[in-house]
GUTOR-739067 format. One line per field, with one value per atom (N, C-alpha, C, CB): residue number from 1; residue in one letter; chain; atom name; x, y, z. Coordinates in nm, 3 decimals, decimal comma. Each point is the difference from the previous one (the first is absolute). Glycine has a CB too. Layout:
REM residues N
domi (NUM ...)
drenti (A ...)
tormar (A ...)
guke (CA ...)
u (X ...)
v (Y ...)
w (Z ...)
END
This chain:
REM residues 76
domi (1 1 1 1 2 2 2 2 3 3 3 3 4 4 4 4 5 5 5 5 6 6 6 6 7 7 7 7 8 8 8 8 9 9 9 9 10 10 10 10 11 11 11 11 12 12 12 12 13 13 13 13 14 14 14 14 15 15 15 15 16 16 16 16 17 17 17 17 18 18 18 18 19 19 19 19 20 20 20 20 21 21 21 21 22 22 22 22 23 23 23 23 24 24 24 24 25 25 25 25 26 26 26 26 27 27 27 27 28 28 28 28 29 29 29 29 30 30 30 30 31 31 31 31 32 32 32 32 33 33 33 33 34 34 34 34 35 35 35 35 36 36 36 36 37 37 37 37 38 38 38 38 39 39 39 39 40 40 40 40 41 41 41 41 42 42 42 42 43 43 43 43 44 44 44 44 45 45 45 45 46 46 46 46 47 47 47 47 48 48 48 48 49 49 49 49 50 50 50 50 51 51 51 51 52 52 52 52 53 53 53 53 54 54 54 54 55 55 55 55 56 56 56 56 57 57 57 57 58 58 58 58 59 59 59 59 60 60 60 60 61 61 61 61 62 62 62 62 63 63 63 63 64 64 64 64 65 65 65 65 66 66 66 66 67 67 67 67 68 68 68 68 69 69 69 69 70 70 70 70 71 71 71 71 72 72 72 72 73 73 73 73 74 74 74 74 75 75 75 75 76 76 76 76)
drenti (G G G G F F F F R R R R N N N N A A A A I I I I I I I I A A A A S S S S F F F F I I I I A A A A L L L L L L L L G G G G A A A A N N N N V V V V T T T T G G G G Y Y Y Y G G G G T T T T W W W W E E E E N N N N F F F F G G G G V V V V N N N N G G G G L L L L L L L L G G G G T T T T I I I I L L L L P P P P I I I I G G G G T T T T T T T T Y Y Y Y L L L L F F F F Y Y Y Y M M M M L L L L S S S S F F F F H H H H R R R R I I I I P P P P R R R R Q Q Q Q L L L L F F F F V V V V Y Y Y Y I I I I F F F F V V V V C C C C A A A A F F F F F F F F P P P P A A A A A A A A L L L L S S S S I I I I A A A A L L L L K K K K)
tormar (A A A A A A A A A A A A A A A A A A A A A A A A A A A A A A A A A A A A A A A A A A A A A A A A A A A A A A A A A A A A A A A A A A A A A A A A A A A A A A A A A A A A A A A A A A A A A A A A A A A A A A A A A A A A A A A A A A A A A A A A A A A A A A A A A A A A A A A A A A A A A A A A A A A A A A A A A A A A A A A A A A A A A A A A A A A A A A A A A A A A A A A A A A A A A A A A A A A A A A A A A A A A A A A A A A A A A A A A A A A A A A A A A A A A A A A A A A A A A A A A A A A A A A A A A A A A A A A A A A A A A A A A A A A A A A A A A A A A A A A A A A A A A A A A A A A A A A A A A A A A A A A A)
guke (N CA C CB N CA C CB N CA C CB N CA C CB N CA C CB N CA C CB N CA C CB N CA C CB N CA C CB N CA C CB N CA C CB N CA C CB N CA C CB N CA C CB N CA C CB N CA C CB N CA C CB N CA C CB N CA C CB N CA C CB N CA C CB N CA C CB N CA C CB N CA C CB N CA C CB N CA C CB N CA C CB N CA C CB N CA C CB N CA C CB N CA C CB N CA C CB N CA C CB N CA C CB N CA C CB N CA C CB N CA C CB N CA C CB N CA C CB N CA C CB N CA C CB N CA C CB N CA C CB N CA C CB N CA C CB N CA C CB N CA C CB N CA C CB N CA C CB N CA C CB N CA C CB N CA C CB N CA C CB N CA C CB N CA C CB N CA C CB N CA C CB N CA C CB N CA C CB N CA C CB N CA C CB N CA C CB N CA C CB N CA C CB N CA C CB N CA C CB N CA C CB N CA C CB N CA C CB N CA C CB N CA C CB N CA C CB N CA C CB N CA C CB N CA C CB N CA C CB)
u (10,791 0,125 0,090 -0,114 0,225 0,103 -0,050 0,176 -0,237 -0,046 -0,111 0,063 -0,156 -0,109 0,051 -0,159 0,259 0,058 0,071 0,028 0,042 0,068 -0,103 0,191 -0,295 -0,103 -0,070 -0,033 -0,005 -0,070 0,088 -0,136 0,263 0,089 0,025 0,108 -0,099 0,019 -0,126 0,168 -0,285 -0,123 -0,005 -0,119 0,159 0,003 0,104 -0,074 0,189 0,103 -0,046 0,177 -0,244 -0,054 -0,106 0,047 -0,134 -0,100 0,061 -0,156 0,264 0,068 0,062 0,046 0,009 0,059 -0,106 0,194 -0,306 -0,107 -0,057 -0,054 0,039 -0,057 0,100 -0,156 0,281 0,099 0,084 -0,151 0,137 0,078 0,147 -0,206 0,232 0,137 0,028 -0,002 0,128 0,037 0,022 0,105 -0,131 0,015 0,146 -0,213 0,303 0,142 0,051 0,031 -0,093 0,042 -0,086 0,085 -0,168 -0,092 0,076 -0,168 0,271 0,077 0,076 0,020 0,042 0,075 -0,095 0,176 -0,289 -0,098 -0,058 -0,055 0,040 -0,050 0,097 -0,124 0,253 0,099 0,026 0,104 -0,080 0,036 -0,121 0,201 -0,315 -0,118 -0,093 0,019 -0,010 -0,090 0,073 -0,166 0,253 0,066 0,092 -0,013 0,096 0,095 -0,068 0,159 -0,255 -0,065 -0,081 -0,010 -0,061 -0,079 0,091 -0,184 0,291 0,095 0,069 0,033 0,004 0,066 -0,093 0,142 -0,264 -0,093 -0,039 -0,085 0,071 -0,035 0,116 -0,155 0,277 0,117 0,006 0,123 -0,143 -0,001 -0,115 0,106 -0,221 -0,114 0,029 -0,153 0,208 0,027 0,108 -0,064 0,167 0,103 -0,055 0,172 -0,253 -0,054 -0,106 0,046 -0,120 -0,102 0,063 -0,147 0,261 0,062 0,104 -0,041 0,096 0,112 -0,029 0,141 -0,237 -0,022 -0,136 0,141 -0,155 -0,131 -0,110 0,119 -0,238 -0,114 -0,064 -0,040 0,074 -0,057 -0,033 0,131 -0,223 -0,046 0,112 -0,229 0,303 0,104 0,116 -0,066 0,096 0,102 -0,044 0,072 -0,198 -0,052 0,004 -0,146 0,106 -0,004 0,139 -0,202 0,299 0,133 0,079 -0,002 -0,001 0,083 -0,063 0,085 -0,216 -0,064 -0,053 -0,060 0,059 -0,055 0,105 -0,222 0,281 0,090 0,134 -0,109 0,173 0,133 -0,004 0,065 -0,155 -0,003 -0,040 -0,055 -0,035 -0,040 0,117 -0,234 0,309 0,118 0,105 -0,044 0,063 0,098 -0,041 0,060 -0,189 -0,042 0,005 -0,144 0,115 0,013 0,146 -0,205 0,294 0,143 0,054 0,026 -0,072 0,047 -0,057 0,018 -0,138 -0,062 0,065 -0,214)
v (9,767 0,051 -0,112 0,212 -0,171 -0,094 -0,085 0,161 -0,098 -0,075 -0,099 0,196 -0,154 -0,092 -0,117 0,192 -0,168 -0,110 -0,100 0,154 -0,105 -0,088 -0,083 0,165 -0,100 -0,071 -0,105 0,204 -0,166 -0,095 -0,117 0,188 -0,163 -0,110 -0,095 0,150 -0,097 -0,089 -0,079 0,159 -0,102 -0,077 -0,113 0,204 -0,174 -0,105 -0,107 0,167 -0,126 -0,096 -0,086 0,158 -0,097 -0,075 -0,100 0,196 -0,153 -0,091 -0,116 0,191 -0,163 -0,107 -0,101 0,159 -0,111 -0,092 -0,079 0,155 -0,093 -0,070 -0,111 0,209 -0,186 -0,103 -0,107 0,172 -0,155 -0,103 0,024 -0,153 0,268 0,030 0,026 0,095 -0,032 0,027 -0,067 0,218 -0,212 -0,057 0,111 -0,199 0,170 0,101 0,032 -0,078 -0,014 0,026 0,110 -0,238 0,249 0,099 0,125 -0,186 0,203 0,114 0,133 -0,143 0,154 0,124 0,031 -0,037 -0,066 0,020 0,036 -0,163 0,093 0,033 0,139 -0,242 0,281 0,134 0,108 -0,094 0,072 0,100 0,001 -0,026 -0,091 -0,006 0,003 -0,127 0,082 -0,006 0,118 -0,240 0,316 0,113 0,132 -0,157 0,163 0,126 0,047 -0,062 -0,026 0,040 0,048 -0,164 0,091 0,052 0,128 -0,233 0,240 0,120 0,119 -0,142 0,121 0,109 0,047 -0,091 -0,002 0,036 0,079 -0,204 0,156 0,071 0,135 -0,219 0,229 0,128 0,099 -0,118 0,070 0,087 0,056 -0,132 0,047 0,046 0,097 -0,215 0,187 0,089 0,137 -0,197 0,201 0,130 0,078 -0,098 0,030 0,068 0,053 -0,147 0,068 0,046 0,109 -0,226 0,221 0,101 0,137 -0,178 0,180 0,128 0,047 -0,057 -0,031 0,037 -0,003 -0,086 0,005 -0,022 0,060 -0,214 0,267 0,054 -0,105 0,163 -0,118 -0,091 -0,030 0,089 -0,205 -0,048 -0,148 0,172 -0,218 -0,139 -0,099 0,074 -0,054 -0,095 0,003 0,025 0,090 0,007 -0,081 0,228 -0,215 -0,077 -0,150 0,194 -0,233 -0,143 -0,061 0,041 0,026 -0,058 0,016 0,046 0,073 0,025 -0,058 0,208 -0,202 -0,046 -0,143 0,235 -0,295 -0,135 -0,101 0,100 -0,080 -0,100 -0,009 0,038 0,074 -0,002 -0,049 0,187 -0,139 -0,053 -0,147 0,229 -0,271 -0,141 -0,089 0,066 -0,027 -0,079 -0,001 0,056 0,058 0,009 -0,084 0,228 -0,225 -0,081 -0,148 0,185 -0,225 -0,141 -0,043 0,017 0,069 -0,033 -0,006 0,110 -0,021 -0,002 -0,118 0,248 -0,287 -0,112 -0,130 0,123)
w (10,037 0,048 0,050 0,060 -0,009 0,045 0,117 -0,076 0,174 0,118 -0,033 0,142 -0,224 -0,037 -0,082 0,003 -0,087 -0,078 0,091 -0,196 0,296 0,096 0,077 0,021 0,027 0,077 -0,086 0,143 -0,265 -0,088 -0,038 -0,088 0,063 -0,038 0,117 -0,170 0,291 0,114 0,032 0,089 -0,115 0,017 -0,102 0,088 -0,213 -0,102 0,033 -0,171 0,222 0,038 0,118 -0,082 0,176 0,113 -0,046 0,150 -0,241 -0,054 -0,077 -0,013 -0,060 -0,073 0,096 -0,188 0,298 0,096 0,077 0,021 0,007 0,072 -0,086 0,126 -0,256 -0,088 -0,040 -0,084 0,121 -0,028 -0,123 0,108 -0,170 -0,120 0,034 -0,108 0,220 0,043 0,133 -0,123 0,164 0,129 0,100 -0,112 0,238 0,104 0,026 0,101 -0,132 0,021 -0,094 0,073 -0,190 -0,099 0,001 -0,138 0,239 0,003 0,001 0,121 -0,041 0,008 -0,127 0,243 -0,300 -0,124 -0,114 0,078 -0,085 -0,103 0,022 -0,024 0,149 0,029 -0,044 0,192 -0,167 -0,039 -0,150 0,223 -0,280 -0,142 -0,092 0,065 -0,017 -0,086 0,012 0,017 0,094 0,016 0,022 0,094 0,003 0,034 -0,112 0,242 -0,295 -0,104 -0,128 0,095 -0,152 -0,121 0,023 -0,081 0,194 0,027 0,024 0,096 -0,021 0,024 -0,126 0,225 -0,312 -0,125 -0,091 0,018 -0,035 -0,087 0,058 -0,082 0,213 0,061 -0,011 0,157 -0,144 -0,016 -0,142 0,175 -0,274 -0,139 -0,024 -0,071 0,130 -0,016 0,058 0,008 0,112 0,063 -0,076 0,221 -0,266 -0,078 -0,131 0,104 -0,172 -0,128 0,021 -0,098 0,207 0,025 0,024 0,096 -0,030 0,034 -0,101 0,235 -0,316 -0,086 -0,150 0,178 -0,220 -0,144 -0,037 0,001 -0,124 -0,041 0,005 -0,147 0,182 0,016 -0,135 0,232 -0,287 -0,124 0,016 -0,136 0,056 0,012 -0,029 -0,065 -0,043 -0,036 0,098 -0,238 0,294 0,104 0,120 -0,079 0,117 0,113 -0,029 0,061 -0,182 -0,033 0,003 -0,141 0,080 -0,008 0,129 -0,244 0,303 0,118 0,126 -0,108 0,121 0,124 -0,008 0,043 -0,161 -0,010 -0,046 -0,050 -0,066 -0,056 0,073 -0,218 0,239 0,064 0,144 -0,149 0,234 0,137 0,006 0,078 -0,168 0,000 -0,037 -0,061 -0,041 -0,039 0,110 -0,241 0,306 0,108 0,119 -0,076 0,113 0,115 -0,030 0,072 -0,195 -0,036 0,004 -0,144 0,096 0,003 0,142 -0,222 0,309 0,140 0,077 -0,007 -0,026 0,072 -0,036 0,007)
END
């Protein structure tokens, strides 16, 4: 779910900063742009497609995977 994805991504971001992969000055920006924005975008598309569009595999693949991923990469 949404909360578990946020928690897991922040643990991964914290681990990356502890090992020296990222800088502590950019922790907040990386947290917002690297975790919150993509997870929020994909979850928004998922909820809209779950309630508004028929449940089919290809609809899920294109609407819940490709479009939100491209949008989050473009926004980031």
